[in-house]
C-alpha positions in Angstrom: 14.9 -17.9 20.9 13.3 -15.6 18.0 15.3 -12.6 17.2 13.7 -9.2 17.6 13.5 -8.6 13.9 11.5 -11.5 13.3 8.8 -10.4 15.7 8.4 -7.0 13.8 5.8 -6.6 11.1 7.3 -7.4 7.7 5.1 -5.7 5.3 6.2 -4.0 2.1 5.7 -0.2 1.9 5.0 -0.3 -1.9 3.4 -2.3 -4.7 3.1 -1.9 -8.4 -0.2 -2.3 -10.4 -0.9 -5.9 -11.2 0.7 -7.1 -8.0 -0.9 -8.4 -4.8 -1.4 -6.2 -1.8 1.0 -7.5 1.1 -1.3 -6.0 3.8 -4.8 -4.5 4.2 -4.9 -0.8 4.7 -4.8 2.6 3.2 -2.9 2.9 -0.1 -2.1 6.0 -2.1 -1.0 6.0 -5.9 2.6 7.9 -6.5 0.7 10.2 -9.1 -1.7 11.2 -6.4 -0.7 10.9 -2.7 -3.7 12.8 -1.7 -6.0 10.1 -3.1 -6.2 7.3 -0.6 -7.8 4.0 -1.2 -8.7 1.1 1.0 -7.1 -2.2 -0.5 -7.2 -5.6 1.1 -4.5 -8.0 1.4 -4.2 -10.4 -1.4 -6.2 -8.3 -3.8 -4.4 -6.9 -7.0 -3.3 -3.3 -7.1 -5.4 -1.5 -9.9 -4.2 0.9 -12.3 -5.0 4.6 -11.4 -6.9 6.6 -13.9 -6.2 4.1 -16.6 -2.4 4.0 -16.2 0.0 1.6 -14.1 1.5 3.2 -10.9 3.3 2.4 -7.8 1.0 2.2 -4.7 2.5 3.5 -1.4 1.2 2.5 2.1 -0.6 5.6 3.7 -1.5 6.3 7.3 -4.7 8.0 8.5 -2.7 10.9 9.9 -0.9 11.7 6.7 -3.9 12.6 4.6 -5.3 16.0 4.6 -8.9 16.3 3.2 
């Protein structure tokens, strides 16, 4: 029997420039959390405004535009 923990979605909540995106969705750079981008699973996280950054998973409800 599988453990409940194995049934939950295991997706990293952050990734650095140059690493692969673990899951498709909305991602925001640490430097500007209000700027949200759609990045697809397997794509490499880009730099933000020419500088490396950490990308954090965002939800549609947490953005205010």
